[in-house]
C-alpha positions in Angstrom: 94.5 134.9 103.3 95.7 137.1 106.4 92.9 138.1 108.3 93.3 141.3 110.6 90.4 142.7 112.3 88.6 143.5 115.4 85.8 141.9 117.3 83.4 144.6 116.0 83.8 143.8 112.4 82.8 141.0 110.1 84.4 138.2 109.9 87.5 138.6 107.4 87.4 142.4 107.2 90.7 144.3 107.5 91.2 147.4 109.6 93.2 150.3 108.7 95.7 149.5 110.8 95.7 146.2 109.2 95.9 147.8 105.9 98.9 149.5 107.1 100.5 146.3 108.7 99.7 144.3 105.3 101.1 147.0 102.9 104.3 147.0 105.0 104.6 143.5 104.9 103.9 143.5 101.0 106.7 145.8 100.5 109.0 143.3 102.1 107.7 140.5 99.9 105.9 138.3 102.3 103.5 136.1 99.9 100.2 136.4 102.0 100.3 140.3 102.1 101.4 140.4 98.4 98.2 138.1 97.6 95.9 140.7 99.7 97.5 143.7 98.0 96.9 142.2 94.5 93.4 140.1 95.1 92.1 142.8 97.2 93.1 146.5 96.3 94.7 146.2 92.6 91.4 145.3 91.2 89.6 148.7 92.7 92.7 150.7 91.5 92.5 148.9 88.2 88.9 150.0 88.0 89.8 153.5 88.6 92.2 153.9 86.0 90.8 152.0 83.3 87.8 154.3 83.6 90.2 157.1 82.8 92.5 155.9 80.1 89.7 155.5 77.5 89.1 151.7 78.3 92.8 151.1 77.1 93.6 147.7 79.0 97.2 148.2 78.1 97.8 151.7 79.7 95.3 150.8 82.5 97.8 147.5 83.2 100.9 149.6 83.0 99.5 152.4 85.1 98.3 150.0 87.5 101.7 148.5 87.9 103.3 151.8 88.1 100.7 152.6 91.1 101.9 149.1 92.6 105.2 149.7 92.4 105.0 153.2 93.9 103.0 152.1 96.7 105.1 149.5 97.7 108.2 151.8 97.7 105.8 154.4 99.8 104.6 151.8 102.1 106.1 153.5 105.3 104.1 156.6 104.4 100.8 154.8 104.6 99.3 155.8 107.6 95.8 154.3 107.4 94.0 157.6 107.5 91.9 156.3 104.6 91.6 152.9 103.2 94.5 151.3 101.2 92.6 151.4 97.9 92.0 155.2 98.4 95.5 155.8 99.0 96.6 154.0 95.7 93.8 155.8 93.9 95.4 159.1 94.6 98.9 157.5 93.8 96.8 156.2 90.4 95.8 160.1 90.4 99.3 161.2 90.1 100.3 158.8 87.6 97.2 159.5 85.3 98.5 163.1 85.5 101.7 162.4 84.1 100.3 159.9 81.6 98.3 162.7 80.1 100.8 165.3 80.3 103.2 162.6 78.0 100.2 161.9 75.7 99.6 165.8 75.2 103.3 166.2 74.3 103.3 163.3 71.9 99.9 164.8 70.4 101.4 168.0 69.8 104.6 166.6 68.3 102.4 164.3 66.0 100.4 167.3 65.0 103.3 169.6 64.1 104.3 166.7 61.4 101.1 166.7 60.0 99.7 169.4 57.4 96.9 171.5 59.0 93.6 171.8 56.8 90.8 161.0 67.8 82.9 149.2 85.2 79.7 147.1 85.0 76.9 148.6 86.6 75.5 147.5 89.7 72.2 146.3 88.5 73.7 144.4 85.7 71.2 146.0 82.8 73.3 145.1 79.6 72.0 148.2 77.8 73.3 150.5 80.5 76.7 148.6 80.3 77.1 148.8 76.5 76.4 152.4 76.8 79.2 153.2 79.6 81.3 151.0 77.4 80.4 153.2 74.4 81.2 156.2 76.2 84.6 154.9 77.6 85.6 153.8 73.9 84.6 157.2 72.6 86.7 159.2 75.3 89.7 157.0 74.2 89.5 158.5 70.9 89.6 162.2 72.1 92.4 164.5 71.7 94.6 163.9 75.2 93.5 167.3 76.5 89.8 167.4 75.7 89.7 164.0 77.6 91.6 165.3 80.3 89.5 168.1 81.1 86.3 165.7 80.7 87.6 163.1 83.2 88.8 165.6 85.7 85.4 167.7 85.4 82.9 164.9 85.3 84.6 161.8 86.9 87.1 163.5 89.4 84.2 166.2 89.7 86.3 169.2 90.1 85.3 172.6 89.4 86.2 174.5 86.3 88.6 176.6 88.5 90.3 173.6 89.8 90.6 171.9 86.4 92.2 175.2 85.1 94.5 175.5 88.3 95.5 171.7 87.6 96.3 172.3 83.6 97.7 175.8 84.3 95.2 177.2 82.0 92.5 180.0 82.4 89.0 179.2 83.2 88.1 180.3 79.7 90.4 178.2 78.1 89.2 175.1 80.5 85.2 176.1 79.6 86.4 176.0 76.0 88.4 172.7 76.1 85.1 171.3 77.8 82.5 172.5 75.2 85.0 171.2 72.2 85.4 167.8 74.3 81.6 167.1 75.0 81.2 168.1 71.2 83.6 165.5 70.3 82.4 163.3 72.6 79.0 163.5 71.0 80.6 163.1 67.6 82.0 160.0 68.4 79.2 158.6 70.0 77.0 159.5 67.0 79.7 157.7 64.7 79.7 154.6 67.0 75.9 154.2 66.7 76.0 154.6 62.9 
């Protein structure tokens, strides 16, 4: 492992300047720096994405790969003002927005064809983990737009106005989507418990 630190940091710690250096080296394909990126940074980003895509491992892996590629291409833009994982989570957030938009479009196309008439906790408590897992699975079965507003509101901790601005909708529309999303999530959780 490449160790880049300073005397006032614990052994093995990587400073933000060191992260910028390592990210640049990873972009050039240097094995130790690539290993740092994959072993130290990628798991954090994967967890961030996984929780936001309804526990779909395949989608989370695809979005992580896209994020890593974009991070490597944009390595020169990383100034070290935040941790590399934080910077990459912001890249992942943009990838998630694109994913949700594509999923919404696909859902609209599918609905047009139908005749109108779906991290382990720190203390390790198994029941809490099972509950979180059930919530993530239920979230994954919601319609894309409902899932997106719930993720933006409750995981990203955005205000209703910020969600409305991001989605190009009114506050009233977002509040309605939030209500429908919460109701759908409750139903999904009830069905899973049955």
